[in-house]
Structure formats: structure tokens, C-alpha cells
N, C-alpha and C positions, 0 to 999 in steps of 0.2 A: 171465953174470950179467945180470939185467934192466937196462934203461936207467935206470929210476927209482933203482936202487941207486947209480949213479954220481952222480946229482944229490944224493942224501942224503949220500953220502960227501963230496962237495965242500963241502956246507954244514957238516958237522961239522968238516972240516978248516979251514974258514973261521971256526970258533969261533962259529957261530950257537948260540943257546941251545936251539932246538927244531927239530923237523922237522914237516911238516904231517901231519895225520891220514891223508890219502890216501897219502903216502909210507910212513908207518908201517904202514898196512894192507897196502900192497903188499909190504913187507918181511915181515910176518907170513905172508901168503899164500905167498910164495916159500919161507920156511923150512918151512911145513907141507907143501908139495908136494915138498920136497927130502929129506924124511926119512920112511922107511917106518914108523917106530915112533910117528908122530903120527896119531891117529885122532879123528874128530869123531862126535858122535851116540851116544856110549857113556856110560852112567852109571857114575861112579866109586864102587865099593863099599868099597874099603879102600886105604890107603896105609901101608906099613910101612917101617922102615929096618932092614936086616940087615947088620951089620958095616961094609960099605963101599958099599952101594948101596940104592936104594929098590926096593920091590916094589909094583906097582900092580895092583889087581884091578878089572876093569870088568865091565859086564854082558855083554861079549862075549869077554873074554880075561883072562889073567893074565900080567903082564910081570915078568921078573926080570933 
């Protein structure tokens, strides 16, 4: 896990009310790079809910 994560975790454990924008941005980048199903630069065409899951259709793919 990236070093900034431990800094943010210590802060939340210390009961700070917020984390810095830089740490939050770093966290979001880490999450986006850690999951293959997250993509940027695609236009969302439709979002539907079917029984127990969302279906997302983008300009490049359809996810179920």
C-alpha cells in the first residue's frame, strides 16, 4: 500500500475531521489503478439496475 495511505489512516485513527486534498487524490488514484473495471475517458450512455446489480453502458463497453 502507498506511503500516503498510512499517513491518512493515522489521521483518521487520530480522529481528525478531514484529510488533505493531496492525500484524497492519492487515494482515488490508487483505487483507480487497483481495479480493472474502472475506466476514464468514456461517455456514460446508460445506468440501469437489474435485480441485484447495476449495468453501465459507456461509449466503449457494457458492464454487467
